[in-house]
C-alpha positions in Angstrom: -214.1 122.5 -82.0 -211.8 125.4 -80.8 -211.3 123.5 -77.6 -210.4 120.4 -79.5 -207.8 122.3 -81.6 -206.2 123.8 -78.5 -206.1 120.5 -76.8 -204.3 119.0 -79.9 -201.7 121.8 -79.9 -201.1 121.4 -76.2 -200.5 117.7 -76.6 -198.1 118.3 -79.4 -196.1 120.9 -77.3 -196.1 118.4 -74.4 -194.8 115.7 -76.6 -192.0 117.9 -78.0 -190.9 118.9 -74.5 -190.9 115.3 -73.4 -188.7 114.2 -76.3 -186.4 117.3 -76.6 -182.9 117.1 -75.3 -183.1 119.9 -72.7 -180.1 120.1 -70.3 -181.5 120.5 -66.8 -179.9 120.1 -63.4 -179.6 116.5 -62.2 -179.9 115.4 -58.6 -177.1 112.9 -59.4 -174.8 114.7 -61.9 -172.6 112.8 -64.3 -168.9 112.7 -63.8 -165.9 111.2 -65.6 -162.6 110.4 -63.9 -159.5 109.4 -66.0 -156.2 108.0 -64.8 -153.1 106.7 -66.5 -151.2 103.9 -64.8 -148.0 103.2 -66.6 -149.1 103.1 -70.2 -152.7 102.0 -69.3 -155.6 104.5 -69.5 -158.4 104.0 -67.1 -161.7 105.8 -67.3 -164.8 105.7 -65.1 -168.1 107.4 -66.2 -170.7 107.5 -63.5 -173.4 109.5 -61.8 -173.0 110.9 -58.3 -175.9 110.8 -55.8 -175.6 112.8 -52.6 -176.5 111.8 -49.0 -178.9 114.7 -48.3 -179.2 113.6 -44.7 -179.5 110.0 -45.5 -177.2 107.1 -44.3 -176.0 104.8 -47.1 -175.8 101.0 -46.8 -179.0 100.7 -44.7 -182.4 99.2 -45.6 -183.7 102.7 -46.4 -180.8 103.9 -48.8 -178.4 101.7 -50.8 -179.3 98.5 -49.0 -176.6 96.0 -48.1 -176.6 92.5 -49.5 -178.2 93.5 -52.8 -176.8 94.4 -56.2 -176.2 98.1 -56.6 -175.3 100.0 -59.8 -172.5 101.7 -57.9 -173.8 105.2 -58.6 -177.1 106.5 -60.0 -179.0 106.8 -63.3 -177.4 104.6 -66.0 -174.8 101.9 -65.3 -171.4 103.1 -64.1 -168.9 102.4 -67.0 -165.3 101.3 -66.4 -162.8 101.2 -69.3 -159.3 99.9 -69.3 -157.1 100.2 -72.4 -155.0 97.1 -71.6 -155.5 94.0 -69.6 -155.6 94.8 -65.9 -155.2 92.9 -62.7 -157.9 93.7 -60.1 -157.1 92.3 -56.7 -154.9 89.8 -58.4 -157.4 88.7 -61.0 -157.3 89.5 -64.7 -159.8 91.9 -66.3 -159.3 91.9 -70.1 -159.0 95.3 -71.9 -162.5 96.7 -72.6 -165.5 98.6 -71.2 -167.6 97.1 -68.4 -170.6 98.1 -66.3 -169.6 98.3 -62.6 -171.9 97.0 -60.0 -171.4 96.0 -56.4 -172.9 94.2 -53.5 -172.1 96.2 -50.4 -172.0 94.6 -47.0 -170.8 95.6 -43.6 -167.6 93.4 -43.6 -167.2 92.5 -47.3 -168.1 94.0 -50.7 -168.4 92.2 -54.0 -167.2 94.4 -56.9 -168.6 93.3 -60.2 -167.5 94.0 -63.8 -170.3 93.1 -66.1 -170.4 92.9 -69.9 -174.0 94.3 -70.2 -173.6 98.1 -70.4 -177.4 98.5 -70.1 -177.6 96.5 -66.9 -179.6 97.7 -63.9 -180.3 96.2 -60.5 -183.5 94.7 -62.0 -181.9 93.2 -65.2 -178.6 92.1 -63.7 -177.5 88.5 -64.7 -174.4 87.0 -63.1 -173.6 84.9 -66.2 -172.7 88.2 -67.9 -170.0 89.0 -65.3 -166.5 89.4 -66.7 -165.0 89.5 -63.2 -166.0 89.5 -59.5 -163.6 90.4 -56.7 -164.0 90.9 -52.9 -163.2 94.1 -51.2 -162.8 94.9 -47.5 -164.6 98.1 -46.7 -163.1 100.6 -44.3 -165.3 102.7 -42.1 -164.6 106.0 -40.3 -162.9 109.3 -41.1 -164.5 112.3 -42.8 -167.9 111.6 -44.3 -168.1 111.9 -48.1 -171.4 113.7 -48.9 -171.4 113.0 -52.7 -170.7 109.5 -54.0 -167.1 109.4 -55.3 -165.0 107.0 -57.3 -161.3 108.0 -57.6 -157.7 106.7 -57.8 -154.9 106.9 -55.4 -151.5 105.4 -54.4 -150.2 105.6 -57.9 -147.0 104.0 -59.1 -145.9 103.3 -62.7 -147.7 99.9 -62.5 -150.2 100.0 -59.6 -153.0 102.1 -58.2 -156.0 101.9 -55.9 -159.6 102.5 -57.1 -161.5 103.9 -54.2 -165.3 103.8 -53.9 -166.4 106.3 -51.3 -169.8 107.2 -49.8 -170.6 108.4 -46.3 -168.0 107.2 -44.0 -167.3 104.0 -46.0 -164.5 103.4 -48.4 -164.0 100.2 -50.5 -160.8 100.0 -52.4 -159.6 97.7 -55.2 -155.9 97.1 -55.9 -155.1 97.6 -59.6 -152.0 96.4 -61.4 -150.8 96.6 -65.0 -147.9 94.8 -66.7 -146.2 98.0 -67.7 -143.1 96.4 -69.3 -145.2 94.2 -71.6 -147.5 97.0 -72.5 -144.6 99.5 -73.2 -142.8 96.9 -75.3 -146.0 96.3 -77.3 -146.3 100.1 -77.8 -142.7 100.3 -79.0 -143.1 97.5 -81.5 -146.4 99.0 -82.8 -144.9 102.4 -83.3 -142.0 101.0 -85.3 -144.4 99.0 -87.4 -146.6 102.0 -88.0 -143.7 104.4 -88.8 -140.7 102.3 -89.8 -138.8 105.1 -91.4 -139.3 107.9 -88.8 -135.9 108.6 -87.3 -137.3 110.0 -84.1 -139.5 106.9 -83.6 -136.6 104.5 -84.4 -134.3 106.4 -81.9 -137.0 106.3 -79.2 -137.6 102.6 -79.8 -133.9 101.8 -79.7 -133.5 103.8 -76.5 -136.3 101.8 -74.9 -134.7 98.5 -75.8 -131.4 99.8 -74.5 -132.9 100.9 -71.2 -134.5 97.5 -70.7 -131.6 95.4 -72.1 -134.2 94.1 -74.5 -133.2 92.7 -77.9 -130.1 94.8 -78.4 -129.4 93.5 -81.9 -132.9 94.8 -82.9 -132.2 98.1 -81.2 -128.9 98.4 -83.2 -130.8 97.8 -86.4 -133.3 100.5 -85.5 -130.7 103.1 -84.5 -128.7 102.4 -87.7 -131.9 103.3 -89.7 -132.4 106.4 -87.6 -128.8 107.5 -88.3 -129.1 106.8 -92.0 -132.2 109.0 -92.2 -130.8 111.9 -90.1 -127.6 111.8 -88.1 -127.8 113.6 -84.7 -125.7 113.7 -81.6 -128.6 111.8 -79.9 -128.8 108.8 -82.1 -125.0 108.6 -82.4 -124.8 108.5 -78.6 -127.6 105.9 -78.4 -125.7 103.7 -80.9 -122.5 104.1 -78.8 -124.3 102.9 -75.7 -125.8 99.9 -77.5 -122.4 98.9 -78.8 -120.9 99.3 -75.3 -123.7 97.0 -73.9 -122.8 94.4 -76.6 -119.2 94.6 -75.5 -118.0 96.5 -78.6 -116.2 99.3 -76.7 -113.7 99.9 -79.5 -116.6 100.7 -81.8 -118.5 102.7 -79.2 -115.7 105.1 -78.3 -115.4 106.9 -81.7 -119.2 107.2 -82.0 -119.4 108.8 -78.5 -116.6 111.2 -79.5 -118.4 112.1 -82.7 -121.7 112.6 -80.8 -119.9 115.0 -78.4 -118.4 117.0 -81.3 -121.7 117.1 -83.2 -123.6 118.2 -80.1 -121.1 121.0 -79.4 -121.6 122.5 -82.9 -125.3 121.8 -83.2 -126.8 124.8 -81.4 -129.3 122.3 -80.0 -130.7 123.8 -76.7 -131.0 120.3 -75.2 -127.4 119.4 -75.7 -126.2 120.7 -72.3 -128.4 118.1 -70.6 -126.6 115.3 -72.5 -123.1 116.7 -72.5 -122.0 115.3 -69.1 -123.4 111.9 -69.9 -121.6 111.7 -73.2 -118.3 112.8 -71.6 -118.7 110.3 -68.8 -119.3 107.5 -71.4 -116.2 108.6 -73.3 -114.1 108.3 -70.1 -115.5 104.9 -69.3 -115.0 103.6 -72.8 -111.4 105.0 -72.9 -110.6 103.3 -69.6 -111.7 99.9 -71.0 -109.5 100.2 -74.1 -106.4 98.1 -74.1 -103.2 100.1 -73.4 -101.0 100.7 -76.3 -97.5 99.1 -76.0 -94.7 101.6 -75.3 -92.5 102.4 -78.2 -88.8 101.4 -77.6 -86.4 104.1 -78.6 -83.4 103.2 -80.7 -80.0 103.4 -79.0 -77.4 105.4 -80.9 -74.2 103.7 -82.0 -71.0 104.6 -80.2 -68.4 106.5 -82.2 
């Protein structure tokens, strides 16, 4: 009986250990890489196997010509906060499992809608997008599998998949102007009476030459809520863009005077630009006709 009791206790302890969430070292540790491109946030969550003397993309380790989870453990997850172009094809905003089919001369990169997918359960009809990559071979060998971003601009980047001496890169592109404009419109909709938001929104439209009448309405609301040298200067610039120089000049002059008396630490960074605008507006103003003096009568 004693042996039976002990066996029962041992089984219970084993079951508890098996189900407990004990953090232990993993041979393929988890990693997260985040990158912002323009206004788009990209996130990759994946597990990173190491070579440990093995050669990838051979029959023995990560075979070519077969679906690979592009990492280890659970499916690699890729999230884009906005629509994204991958090698010229559209990937809608969302989270996807990343798989690939490596080959010597050509890789297939797969974004799949099934986040629980594995090599054994993969179904092509769940693909959101497939693109072809040209792998490059050579250079320093990467011991631990790596996914990263490079060649960043405000609208483009490369996503690099690196293991051993092989790198497969995908070209990413976002429509930064459309995304930024949508963010501006949403911010104004969410905070329609915030003077700082209204000023920033008007400044964006001004910088892009986008809907200047709308920008003028926004900056007027900002000024009505709280007049500052910044929003006065923005309004003067909008008016000048609309060809209303006579209205722009006194506003720029008022912005200069207000800034000089404001004790705002940022004013020195704006001062030269305001003074330059005043000079430009003044030069565009029509010259005043000269006053003719009266001739005195001869005695």
